[in-house]
C-alpha positions in Angstrom: -41.6 -60.5 3.0 -39.2 -62.2 5.6 -39.3 -61.9 8.8 -37.4 -59.0 9.9 -34.0 -59.4 12.3 -32.6 -56.5 14.3 -29.0 -55.7 15.3 -28.0 -52.9 17.5 -24.5 -50.8 15.8 -22.2 -49.2 18.6 -20.8 -46.3 16.9 -17.9 -44.5 18.6 -16.1 -41.4 17.0 -13.4 -39.4 18.2 -16.3 -36.9 18.8 -19.5 -38.7 19.6 -20.8 -42.1 19.6 -24.2 -43.1 18.8 -26.3 -46.7 19.3 -28.5 -47.6 16.3 -30.8 -49.8 15.2 -30.5 -51.9 12.2 -33.8 -53.6 10.8 -33.5 -56.4 8.2 -35.8 -57.4 6.1 -34.5 -59.4 4.0 -34.2 -56.8 1.1 -33.9 -53.3 3.0 -32.0 -52.2 6.0 -34.0 -49.4 7.5 -31.8 -47.5 10.2 -33.2 -45.9 14.0 -30.8 -43.9 16.1 -31.4 -44.9 19.9 -28.9 -43.2 21.5 -26.9 -40.6 21.1 -23.6 -38.9 23.4 -20.5 -36.6 23.5 -17.3 -38.6 23.3 -14.5 -36.1 24.6 -11.2 -36.2 26.2 -10.1 -35.5 30.0 -6.7 -34.3 31.1 -5.6 -35.9 33.9 -2.3 -34.7 35.2 -0.9 -33.3 32.4 -2.2 -36.0 29.9 -5.5 -36.4 27.6 -7.2 -39.8 28.0 -10.5 -41.4 26.7 -13.0 -42.0 29.4 -13.6 -45.2 28.8 -16.0 -45.7 32.1 -18.4 -43.2 31.1 -18.5 -44.6 27.3 -19.4 -48.0 28.5 -21.8 -46.5 31.1 -23.5 -45.1 27.2 -23.1 -48.5 25.8 -25.5 -50.3 28.9 -28.2 -46.8 28.0 -28.4 -48.0 24.3 -29.0 -51.1 25.2 -31.5 -50.5 28.3 -33.6 -48.0 25.4 -33.6 -50.6 22.9 -35.2 -53.1 25.0 -37.3 -50.3 26.5 -38.9 -49.5 23.5 -39.0 -53.2 21.6 -39.9 -56.5 22.9 -37.6 -58.6 19.8 -34.6 -60.3 20.1 -31.7 -59.1 19.0 -29.6 -60.8 16.1 -26.6 -59.0 17.0 -24.5 -56.4 19.4 -21.5 -55.3 17.5 -19.0 -52.2 18.6 -17.1 -49.9 16.0 -14.4 -47.5 16.9 -11.2 -45.4 16.1 -8.7 -46.7 15.2 -4.8 -47.2 16.9 -5.8 -46.3 21.3 -5.8 -49.1 23.5 -6.3 -50.4 26.8 -4.2 -52.3 29.0 -5.1 -54.8 31.7 -4.0 -56.6 33.6 -4.0 -60.7 34.6 -7.4 -60.4 36.4 -8.8 -58.7 32.9 -9.1 -55.5 35.2 -8.5 -52.1 33.6 -4.9 -50.8 34.5 -6.1 -47.2 33.5 -7.8 -45.1 31.6 -6.9 -45.0 27.6 -4.7 -42.6 26.9 -6.0 -39.9 23.7 -4.3 -40.7 20.5 -3.2 -36.4 20.6 -1.6 -36.7 23.7 2.1 -35.3 23.6 3.6 -38.6 25.6 4.5 -39.4 21.7 6.5 -36.4 20.4 9.4 -37.7 19.3 9.4 -41.7 19.0 9.6 -41.9 15.5 12.6 -40.9 15.8 13.6 -43.5 18.7 12.2 -46.1 16.5 14.0 -45.6 13.3 17.5 -45.3 15.7 16.5 -48.8 16.8 14.8 -50.1 13.5 14.7 -48.5 10.1 12.0 -46.9 8.8 11.9 -49.4 5.6 11.9 -52.1 7.6 9.1 -51.0 10.0 6.6 -50.5 6.8 7.6 -53.8 4.8 6.5 -55.8 7.9 3.6 -53.9 8.5 2.4 -51.1 5.3 1.2 -48.4 7.9 1.5 -45.1 7.0 3.5 -43.4 10.0 2.2 -41.2 12.7 3.2 -40.6 15.7 0.0 -42.0 17.8 -0.1 -45.3 15.9 -0.2 -48.0 18.5 3.4 -48.7 18.0 4.4 -45.8 19.2 2.5 -45.2 22.0 3.4 -48.3 23.1 7.3 -47.3 22.2 6.5 -44.3 24.6 6.0 -46.6 26.9 8.8 -48.7 27.1 11.4 -45.8 27.1 10.3 -43.9 29.9 9.6 -47.3 31.9 5.8 -47.2 32.4 4.7 -49.2 35.4 1.7 -50.6 33.3 3.2 -52.0 30.7 4.8 -54.6 33.1 1.7 -55.1 35.1 0.3 -55.6 31.7 -1.5 -58.9 30.4 -3.4 -57.7 27.6 -3.8 -55.1 25.5 -7.3 -55.0 23.5 -7.8 -51.9 21.3 -10.7 -49.7 21.6 -13.5 -51.7 20.7 -12.3 -55.1 21.6 -12.0 -53.8 25.3 -15.9 -52.8 25.1 -16.5 -56.5 23.4 -14.9 -58.1 26.4 -17.0 -56.2 28.7 -19.9 -57.0 27.0 -18.9 -61.3 26.8 -15.8 -61.5 28.8 -14.1 -62.4 25.8 -10.9 -61.0 24.4 -10.1 -61.2 21.3 -8.9 -58.0 18.9 -10.8 -57.6 15.4 -8.5 -57.6 12.1 -9.4 -54.1 10.9 -8.8 -52.4 14.2 -5.3 -54.6 14.1 -4.2 -52.8 11.4 -4.3 -50.0 12.3 -1.8 -50.3 15.1 1.4 -50.3 12.7 2.1 -53.8 14.7 0.4 -56.1 12.3 1.3 -58.0 8.9 -1.2 -57.2 6.7 1.0 -59.5 4.3 1.0 -62.9 6.3 -2.3 -61.7 8.3 -0.4 -62.5 11.8 1.4 -59.7 14.3 4.7 -58.3 13.5 6.6 -60.1 16.2 10.1 -59.0 14.8 9.0 -55.4 15.5 7.8 -55.7 18.6 10.6 -57.6 19.1 13.2 -55.1 18.0 11.6 -52.0 20.0 11.4 -54.1 22.8 7.4 -54.4 23.2 6.3 -57.8 24.8 4.4 -59.7 22.3 2.1 -61.3 25.1 -0.3 -58.7 25.4 -1.7 -59.3 21.7 -5.0 -61.6 22.0 -6.0 -63.8 18.4 -7.0 -62.0 15.7 -10.5 -62.7 14.2 -12.6 -61.9 11.0 -15.0 -59.4 10.7 -18.4 -61.5 11.2 -16.8 -63.6 14.2 -19.5 -64.1 17.1 -17.7 -63.2 20.6 -20.3 -64.4 23.0 -23.6 -63.5 24.3 -24.3 -60.8 26.8 -23.8 -62.2 30.4 -27.1 -62.1 32.4 -25.9 -60.0 34.6 -25.8 -57.3 32.1 -29.3 -58.7 30.5 -30.9 -58.2 34.3 -28.8 -54.5 34.7 -30.3 -53.0 31.0 -33.5 -55.5 31.0 -33.0 -56.6 27.9 -35.5 -59.5 27.9 -33.3 -61.7 25.0 -29.9 -63.4 24.8 -28.0 -61.9 22.3 -24.9 -62.6 20.4 -22.1 -59.9 20.2 -20.2 -59.8 16.8 -17.3 -58.2 16.0 -18.3 -56.0 12.6 -14.6 -54.5 10.8 -14.4 -52.8 14.3 -12.7 -49.6 12.9 -15.2 -47.0 12.0 -13.3 -46.9 8.7 -13.5 -50.1 7.2 -17.0 -50.6 8.7 -17.9 -47.7 6.7 -16.3 -48.6 3.6 -17.9 -51.9 3.4 -21.6 -50.0 3.5 -20.7 -47.8 0.4 -23.0 -48.1 -2.2 -21.7 -48.2 -6.1 -18.1 -48.6 -4.8 -16.0 -50.0 -7.4 -12.7 -50.2 -9.2 -12.8 -46.5 -10.6 -14.2 -45.0 -7.1 -12.2 -43.5 -4.3 -13.9 -42.7 -1.1 -13.6 -40.6 1.5 -14.7 -41.2 4.7 -15.4 -37.7 6.3 -15.2 -37.1 10.2 -12.5 -35.8 12.3 -10.7 -37.6 10.6 -10.6 -38.0 6.6 -9.8 -41.2 4.9 -9.3 -41.2 1.8 -8.3 -44.6 -0.3 -9.2 -47.4 -2.7 -10.3 -51.0 -1.7 -8.2 -53.6 -3.2 -7.7 -57.4 -2.6 -4.3 -57.2 -1.5 -1.8 -55.2 0.0 0.6 -52.7 -2.1 3.9 -52.7 -0.5 6.0 -50.9 -2.6 8.6 -47.8 -2.3 6.0 -45.6 -3.9 3.6 -46.0 -1.2 6.4 -45.9 1.4 7.4 -42.6 -0.1 4.2 -40.8 -0.4 3.3 -42.5 3.7 0.3 -44.5 2.6 -1.4 -47.1 4.6 -2.8 -50.7 4.0 -5.5 -51.4 6.2 -8.0 -54.4 6.6 -11.4 -54.5 5.3 -14.0 -56.3 5.2 -13.9 -59.8 3.4 -9.7 -59.9 3.3 -10.2 -56.7 1.3 -7.4 -54.3 2.0 -7.9 -50.2 1.7 -4.8 -48.7 0.8 -5.6 -45.0 2.1 -4.4 -41.8 3.4 -5.1 -40.6 6.5 -5.8 -37.0 6.8 -7.1 -34.7 9.0 -10.8 -33.7 8.7 -13.0 -31.9 10.0 -11.4 -31.9 13.5 -10.2 -27.7 12.1 -13.5 -26.6 11.8 -15.1 -28.7 15.2 -12.1 -27.0 16.8 -12.9 -23.3 15.6 -16.3 -23.8 16.7 -15.1 -24.8 19.9 -13.1 -21.8 20.4 -15.6 -19.5 19.3 -18.4 -21.1 21.7 -15.6 -20.2 24.4 -15.6 -17.3 23.7 -19.5 -16.8 23.7 -20.0 -17.0 19.8 -22.0 -20.2 19.6 -22.0 -20.4 15.8 -24.6 -23.0 14.5 -22.9 -25.5 11.6 -25.5 -23.7 9.2 -24.1 -20.3 9.7 -20.9 -21.1 9.2 -21.3 -22.5 6.0 -23.8 -19.7 5.0 -20.6 -17.0 6.1 -17.7 -19.2 4.5 -19.7 -18.8 1.4 -19.9 -15.7 1.1 -16.2 -15.0 1.9 -13.9 -14.2 -1.1 -12.4 -17.6 -2.4 -8.4 -18.5 -2.1 -7.2 -15.7 0.5 -5.4 -18.3 2.7 -4.3 -21.9 2.8 -3.3 -23.7 5.1 -1.6 -27.5 5.1 -4.4 -29.4 7.5 -1.9 -32.1 8.6 0.5 -29.9 9.9 1.9 -30.8 13.2 1.1 -26.7 14.1 -2.9 -28.6 14.0 -2.2 -32.0 16.0 -3.8 -30.5 19.1 -3.8 -26.8 19.8 -5.5 -24.3 22.6 -6.6 -21.8 20.2 -7.7 -23.3 16.4 -8.1 -20.3 15.4 -4.9 -18.8 16.3 -2.9 -21.6 15.6 -4.3 -21.4 11.6 -4.0 -17.3 12.2 0.3 -18.1 13.1 0.6 -20.3 10.3 -0.8 -18.0 7.5 1.4 -15.0 9.2 4.5 -17.7 8.7 3.9 -18.4 5.0 2.8 -15.0 4.3 -0.6 -15.1 3.4 -3.3 -12.7 4.9 -5.0 -14.2 8.1 -8.3 -14.7 8.2 -10.1 -12.3 9.5 -13.9 -12.9 10.8 -15.5 -16.5 10.9 -16.2 -16.9 7.5 -12.8 -16.5 6.1 -11.7 -19.1 8.3 -14.2 -21.7 7.8 -13.5 -21.0 4.0 -9.6 -21.3 4.5 -10.5 -24.3 6.0 -12.7 -25.8 3.5 -11.2 -25.2 0.4 -7.4 -26.4 2.1 -9.1 -29.9 2.8 -10.8 -29.6 -0.6 -7.0 -29.2 -2.3 -5.4 -31.7 0.1 -8.3 -34.4 -1.2 -7.2 -33.8 -5.2 -3.2 -34.5 -3.5 -4.6 -37.9 -2.5 -6.4 -38.5 -5.4 -3.3 -37.8 -7.8 -1.1 -39.9 -5.5 -4.0 -42.7 -5.3 -4.4 -42.6 -9.0 -0.4 -43.0 -10.0 0.2 -46.2 -7.0 -2.5 -47.7 -8.2 -2.7 -46.9 -12.2 -6.2 -46.4 -12.8 -8.5 -43.6 -13.5 -10.7 -42.6 -10.6 -13.7 -41.5 -12.2 -16.1 -40.9 -8.9 -14.9 -39.5 -5.6 -17.7 -40.9 -2.7 -18.0 -38.7 0.5 -19.9 -41.1 3.5 -20.2 -40.2 6.9 -20.8 -36.7 9.4 -18.3 -34.9 6.5 -21.0 -35.8 4.2 -23.8 -33.0 4.9 -21.6 -30.5 4.1 -22.1 -29.3 0.9 -19.5 -26.7 0.4 -16.9 -28.8 1.5 -18.3 -31.6 -1.5 -18.9 -29.1 -4.3 -15.1 -27.4 -3.2 -14.3 -31.3 -4.1 -16.0 -31.8 -6.7 -14.1 -28.5 -7.8 -10.6 -28.9 -6.5 -11.1 -32.7 -8.0 -12.9 -32.2 -11.4 -14.7 -35.2 -10.4 -18.2 -36.1 -9.8 -18.8 -36.5 -6.1 -21.2 -38.7 -4.5 -22.5 -38.3 -1.0 -23.9 -40.4 2.0 -24.6 -42.4 3.4 -24.1 -40.0 6.3 -24.4 -43.5 9.1 -22.4 -45.6 7.3 -20.2 -46.9 9.7 -23.3 -48.0 11.8 -24.5 -49.3 8.0 -21.0 -51.3 7.5 
């Protein structure tokens, strides 16, 4: 057996983060969770932000726990996160403000404003991205439109994983897959879409060079090694820093007849292809082309995922009903099928104060029965998600001209057997689940 080598994967999702140790013996990878922590937005003066300083503390805690438990050297450390969000640094490399959360309301109306300045079709031709109001491009447009002084003071824009790689090494770069989530990257020319940025009066000089997954960014400085009590120098290596791209890289059996669902707060459903598809059909169906490992492209749809369930459960907890996930799934299984359905991607559900109320109001407005209890509510959400997956599957077969025989679900949602069964029933396809920690593995 060859010598075992070890890597730390720091995986930051939109609702939780974790540090996992991956040990590779030349044939198998063993994953071990070292540290897990919540990741929730913080509201400051009516705006939602990410608490990046706390996340940075949790990252250092994960490294320190490895150092405490193991004496062997690390071959690499890498960070992945959700897409689109970013931090702005001044000319000294200091953080200007806590980064905004993509669900913040400041991007309301920005799609319409952008299309007044540059036609939707032209933006799509350059970027190949799905139009969503919280994409990086529209977050920056909102800052430009409001004359936000941070934009004028900024020297560098770093996407979220790139910010942590910078704090780990002192080196400012942007990784390819996370750059392609921004709607500011020309995926055909493989460079920043400066024509789009210039047209929308967004400064191009903020953007660092783009590096490929697997690039060694630098090493942990001695001060950080001392703080975490890490005994040996460690390289910081960019993974596919968009969590979805890392998850896709880890899917076993993925081929040109498979469709994947990276299932978490969001469900990203798509296929892996060698080159982007940028045409009228993709634009009309509002699909996205994002970067993957080995210069691959992920043609996918960004769909609302477990957010509906997470927010229902959070509201019930606030009301004094701390349901476990197992209990909610058992109640949903007992509920009558197809009583009410919602559009999970409706604007009603982007960031409501009370998700159960928002769902009941949607059902009332569309002439359906209101889910009367927790089981009916969860069943409504799960059946709606599964039918959304069926529509996406049909779209992907149209766009690729291929019959997709297998649905492969990875991520936290792969542990939801009821959703997996509903997906198999709705899509009439074989569903294969796991690995759960696909992102960290990738």
